[in-house]
C-alpha positions as CSV (number, residue, x, y, z in Angstrom):
1,M,202.5,197.8,132.8
2,A,203.6,197.9,136.5
3,A,203.1,195.2,139.1
4,T,201.2,196.2,142.3
5,T,203.5,196.9,145.2
6,S,201.4,195.5,148.0
7,L,201.5,191.8,148.6
8,I,198.3,189.7,148.7
9,S,197.6,186.1,149.6
10,V,196.9,183.3,147.0
11,E,193.3,183.2,148.4
12,E,192.8,187.0,147.8
13,Y,194.2,186.6,144.2
14,L,191.9,183.8,143.4
15,K,188.9,185.9,144.5
16,T,189.9,188.8,142.2
17,T,188.6,189.4,138.8
18,A,190.2,191.5,136.1
19,D,189.9,191.8,132.4
20,P,192.3,190.7,131.2
21,D,193.1,188.2,133.9
22,C,196.2,189.1,135.9
23,E,199.0,186.8,136.9
24,Y,200.3,186.2,140.4
25,V,203.9,185.6,141.4
26,A,205.1,185.5,145.1
27,G,202.3,187.7,146.5
28,V,202.4,190.2,143.6
29,V,199.6,190.7,141.1
30,E,201.1,191.3,137.7
31,E,199.0,192.9,134.9
32,R,199.2,191.3,131.5
33,A,199.6,193.3,128.3
34,M,196.3,193.9,126.5
35,G,196.3,192.1,123.2
36,E,196.3,194.1,120.0
37,L,194.9,193.0,116.7
38,D,198.0,191.0,115.6
39,H,198.0,189.3,119.0
40,A,194.3,188.5,118.7
41,R,194.7,187.2,115.2
42,W,197.4,184.8,116.2
43,Q,195.5,183.6,119.2
44,K,192.4,182.9,117.1
45,A,194.5,181.0,114.5
46,L,196.1,178.8,117.2
47,L,192.7,178.1,118.7
48,R,191.1,177.3,115.4
49,W,193.9,175.0,114.3
50,F,194.2,173.0,117.5
51,A,190.5,172.9,118.1
52,S,190.0,171.3,114.7
53,H,192.3,168.5,115.8
54,E,191.2,168.0,119.4
55,P,189.4,164.6,119.1
56,E,192.1,163.3,116.7
57,W,195.0,164.1,119.0
58,G,193.3,163.7,122.3
59,I,193.8,167.3,123.3
60,W,191.9,170.3,124.5
61,V,192.9,173.9,123.6
62,Y,192.0,176.9,125.7
63,A,192.7,180.7,125.6
64,E,193.8,182.5,128.7
65,L,193.4,179.7,131.2
66,R,194.9,180.1,134.7
67,V,197.8,177.7,135.3
68,Q,199.3,177.3,138.7
69,T,203.0,176.9,138.0
70,G,204.0,176.8,141.6
71,A,202.7,177.1,145.2
72,D,202.6,180.9,144.9
73,S,202.7,181.4,141.1
74,F,199.8,181.6,138.7
75,R,200.3,182.3,135.0
76,V,197.8,182.8,132.2
77,P,199.2,181.6,128.9
78,D,197.7,183.0,125.7
79,V,197.0,179.5,124.5
80,T,197.2,176.2,126.5
81,L,197.0,172.7,125.3
82,L,195.8,170.0,127.7
83,S,195.6,166.2,127.4
84,R,192.1,164.9,127.3
85,S,193.3,162.4,129.9
86,A,194.4,165.1,132.3
87,P,192.2,165.8,135.3
88,R,189.6,168.5,134.6
89,E,190.5,171.4,136.8
90,Q,189.1,175.0,137.0
91,I,192.7,176.1,137.5
92,V,195.3,173.9,135.9
93,T,197.7,172.3,138.4
94,H,199.0,169.4,136.3
95,P,201.5,170.3,133.5
96,P,199.8,171.2,130.2
97,L,201.1,169.5,127.1
98,G,202.1,172.9,125.7
99,V,201.6,176.7,126.0
100,F,202.0,179.6,123.6
101,E,202.8,183.1,124.5
102,I,202.1,185.7,121.8
103,L,204.1,188.8,122.3
104,S,202.5,192.3,122.6
105,P,204.5,195.5,122.1
106,E,204.5,196.0,125.9
107,D,206.0,192.6,126.8
108,S,209.5,192.8,128.2
109,M,212.1,190.1,127.6
110,T,212.8,189.8,131.3
111,R,209.2,189.1,132.3
112,T,208.7,186.8,129.3
113,L,211.8,184.7,130.2
114,E,210.6,184.6,133.9
115,K,207.3,183.3,132.7
116,L,208.8,180.7,130.4
117,A,211.1,179.5,133.2
118,D,208.0,179.0,135.4
119,Y,206.4,176.9,132.7
120,E,209.5,174.8,132.3
121,R,209.8,174.2,136.1
122,M,206.2,173.0,136.1
123,G,207.1,170.4,133.5
124,I,205.5,171.8,130.4
125,G,207.1,170.0,127.4
126,A,206.3,172.4,124.6
127,I,206.7,176.1,125.4
128,W,206.5,178.5,122.4
129,V,206.7,182.3,121.9
130,I,205.3,184.0,118.8
131,E,206.4,187.4,117.6
132,P,203.4,188.3,115.4
133,K,204.7,191.4,113.8
134,K,207.6,189.6,112.3
135,Q,206.1,186.1,112.1
136,L,209.0,184.7,114.2
137,Y,208.6,181.6,116.4
138,Y,210.7,180.6,119.3
139,R,210.9,177.4,121.4
140,Y,211.9,177.6,125.0
141,R,213.8,174.5,126.2
142,D,216.5,173.9,128.9
143,G,216.4,177.6,129.9
144,Q,217.1,178.8,126.4
145,L,214.9,180.6,123.9
146,G,215.8,179.7,120.3
147,P,214.2,179.9,116.9
148,G,211.9,177.2,115.8
149,T,209.6,176.4,112.9
150,V,207.9,173.1,113.8
151,F,205.7,172.6,116.9
152,E,206.1,169.2,118.4
153,L,204.5,167.6,121.4
154,P,207.2,165.7,123.4
155,G,206.5,162.0,123.7
156,S,204.2,161.9,120.6
157,T,204.4,161.8,116.8
158,F,202.4,165.0,116.6
159,S,204.0,168.0,114.8
160,V,202.9,170.9,112.7
161,A,204.9,173.6,110.8
162,L,204.0,176.9,112.4
163,A,203.7,178.3,108.9
164,E,200.6,176.1,108.5
165,I,199.0,177.8,111.4
166,A,200.2,181.2,110.2
167,A,198.2,180.6,107.1
168,L,195.0,180.9,109.3
169,V,196.0,184.4,110.5
170,D,193.5,186.5,108.7
């Protein structure tokens, strides 16, 4: 999974289409790993669980939604949680409530940590990484990636044990 070497403008990036959607950082289009079955199963479980609670918690849940994390940085989290009170944007420019990255075998630690740091700089309060093969969960906070078991939305009473969502992985 190599990044293209030629630089392009934000405008050019926004006109491009790729499947899966690519990310864009400082003029470079970065391909994303293609999800495998374990990745897709986790993504589906997260979407099902959070979608079943959207009205109750005042959230929206989306898969692979472009998030502009900086002036020249666009990321595509595997799962994004937005507040229902946030502005409705085709490309998210206001910090989501939370994001999940589900690791694929091709994901490198360096690129994953760069992405997580972008999310934190944007102001996203709940940043999670799931390692589907081993059913391990990590929370990214204050520049550190550490183990976690309970997903919480900062500033709310909302929390869920990730094992409860894992039970939906079929």
